[in-house]
C-alpha positions in Angstrom: 157.5 36.1 -14.8 160.9 38.0 -14.9 161.0 41.1 -12.9 161.6 44.3 -14.9 164.2 46.4 -13.0 163.8 50.2 -13.0 166.7 52.6 -13.4 166.6 53.2 -9.6 166.9 49.4 -9.1 169.9 49.3 -11.3 171.5 52.2 -9.5 171.0 50.5 -6.1 172.5 47.3 -7.4 175.4 49.2 -8.9 176.0 51.0 -5.6 175.9 47.7 -3.8 178.4 46.2 -6.2 180.8 49.1 -5.7 180.7 48.7 -1.9 181.2 44.9 -2.2 184.2 45.5 -4.4 186.0 48.2 -2.5 185.1 47.7 1.2 187.5 45.3 3.0 185.7 42.2 4.0 182.6 43.0 2.0 183.2 40.5 -0.8 181.7 37.1 0.0 182.8 34.1 -2.1 180.2 31.6 -3.4 182.8 28.9 -3.6 185.3 27.8 -1.0 188.9 29.0 -1.5 191.2 26.6 -3.3 193.6 27.3 -0.4 191.9 24.7 1.8 193.2 23.8 5.3 195.0 20.8 3.7 197.2 23.1 1.6 200.0 24.2 3.8 202.9 26.5 3.2 206.5 25.7 3.9 208.3 28.3 6.1 208.6 31.7 4.4 211.2 34.2 5.4 210.4 37.9 5.7 211.6 38.7 2.1 209.5 35.8 0.7 206.4 36.9 2.7 206.7 40.5 1.4 207.2 39.3 -2.2 204.2 37.0 -2.0 202.1 39.8 -0.4 203.0 42.2 -3.2 202.1 39.7 -5.9 198.8 38.9 -4.2 198.0 42.6 -3.8 198.5 43.0 -7.6 196.1 40.1 -8.2 193.5 41.5 -5.8 193.6 44.9 -7.6 193.3 43.0 -10.9 190.1 41.5 -9.6 188.9 45.0 -8.5 189.5 46.1 -12.1 187.7 43.1 -13.4 184.6 43.8 -11.3 184.6 47.4 -12.4 185.0 46.4 -16.1 182.1 43.9 -16.0 179.9 46.3 -14.1 180.6 49.1 -16.5 179.9 46.9 -19.5 176.7 45.5 -18.0 175.4 49.0 -17.5 175.7 49.9 -21.2 175.4 46.6 -22.9 172.9 46.6 -25.7 171.4 43.1 -25.6 169.9 41.7 -22.4 171.7 38.4 -22.8 175.0 40.1 -23.0 174.2 42.1 -19.9 173.3 38.9 -18.1 176.6 37.3 -19.2 178.5 40.2 -17.8 176.7 40.1 -14.5 177.3 36.3 -14.2 181.0 36.7 -14.9 181.2 39.5 -12.4 179.7 37.3 -9.7 182.3 34.6 -10.4 185.1 37.2 -10.2 183.8 38.1 -6.7 185.2 34.7 -5.6 188.6 35.7 -6.8 188.4 39.0 -5.0 187.5 37.3 -1.7 190.1 34.6 -2.1 192.9 37.2 -2.8 191.8 39.3 0.1 191.8 36.3 2.5 195.3 35.3 1.3 196.6 38.8 1.8 195.3 38.7 5.4 197.1 35.4 6.0 200.3 37.1 4.7 199.7 40.1 7.1 199.3 42.3 4.1 196.8 44.9 3.0 194.8 45.7 -0.2 196.0 48.5 -2.4 195.2 52.1 -1.4 194.9 52.8 -5.2 192.0 50.5 -5.7 189.3 53.3 -5.9 191.4 54.9 -8.7 191.7 51.7 -10.7 188.1 50.9 -10.1 186.9 54.2 -11.5 189.2 53.9 -14.6 188.2 50.3 -15.3 184.5 51.1 -14.9 184.8 54.0 -17.3 186.6 51.8 -19.9 184.0 49.1 -19.5 181.1 51.5 -19.9 182.7 53.0 -23.0 183.2 49.6 -24.5 179.6 48.6 -23.8 178.3 51.8 -25.3 180.3 51.3 -28.5 178.8 47.9 -29.0 178.5 44.4 -27.6 181.0 42.9 -30.1 183.7 45.4 -28.9 182.7 44.9 -25.3 183.0 41.2 -25.5 186.3 41.5 -27.3 187.6 43.7 -24.5 186.6 41.0 -22.0 188.4 38.4 -24.0 191.6 40.5 -24.4 191.5 41.4 -20.7 191.0 37.9 -19.4 193.8 36.5 -21.7 196.1 39.2 -20.3 195.1 38.4 -16.7 195.8 34.7 -17.5 199.4 35.6 -18.6 199.9 37.5 -15.3 198.6 34.7 -13.2 200.9 32.2 -15.0 203.9 34.5 -14.4 203.0 35.1 -10.7 202.7 31.3 -10.1 206.3 31.1 -11.3 207.4 34.1 -9.3 205.9 33.1 -6.0 208.3 31.7 -3.3 208.6 27.9 -3.8 207.1 27.3 -0.3 204.0 29.5 -0.9 201.6 26.7 -1.8 198.4 28.5 -0.6 198.8 31.5 -2.9 199.7 29.2 -5.8 196.5 27.1 -5.2 194.4 30.3 -5.4 196.0 31.5 -8.6 195.8 28.1 -10.3 192.0 28.1 -10.0 191.7 31.8 -10.9 193.7 31.0 -14.2 191.2 28.3 -15.0 188.2 30.6 -14.5 189.8 33.5 -16.5 190.5 31.3 -19.5 186.8 30.1 -19.4 185.6 33.7 -19.3 187.8 34.6 -22.3 186.4 31.6 -24.3 182.8 32.6 -23.4 183.3 36.1 -24.6 184.8 35.1 -27.9 182.1 32.4 -28.4 179.4 35.0 -27.8 180.7 37.1 -30.7 183.5 39.1 -29.2 186.0 40.8 -31.6 189.6 39.6 -31.6 191.6 42.8 -30.9 194.6 43.6 -33.1 198.1 43.4 -31.8 198.6 47.1 -31.3 195.6 47.4 -29.1 196.6 44.4 -27.0 200.1 46.0 -26.7 198.6 49.2 -25.4 196.6 47.2 -22.8 199.8 45.5 -21.7 201.4 48.9 -21.1 198.5 50.0 -18.9 198.7 46.8 -17.0 202.3 47.3 -16.2 201.5 50.7 -14.8 199.0 49.1 -12.4 201.4 46.3 -11.4 204.3 48.5 -10.7 202.3 50.9 -8.5 200.3 48.4 -6.6 203.1 46.0 -5.6 203.9 48.2 -2.6 200.9 50.5 -2.3 
């Protein structure tokens, strides 16, 4: 028999998700990092290290936003199966969060100080999309994941040639994000029109520019 969760149960689970997302070291991956011990970097000079650090900080914050988005949508989703899909996708994104944080640590970097702000904004957008309707909510997931995929492809090109470990992480993340987008559309997500997607790209640029150093 499936357990029926009370509102208090959901609030506790939500609070736990917030802490696992924002507290350094709290996210625990269910899969090993693609940056296995066999994947080794070539020597990186200081400028290359700093650039790789900035790119991986952007990717980490992107995963913070993804967590918040899924959690907000799961909170307001109308259908139980949609809520379950959001929660499952959020769990997979925890892997990305942990992998990016581990790579930042290897690069002697830090996560963004702006993460709480971006978490709150993304949670609000996710909750609003879920409240409007599951079709819009799933469409928002698809559009977001497709946009993230483009970012990951660009970052793989921008990384220093010798940074093989970051590239291994981003390669697997890109595969997962494409799968999430396909799932959302297959579940009935709306394909967003070009002007909406353009607006989302503008918001994404604000995040990437501010997080690269902060």
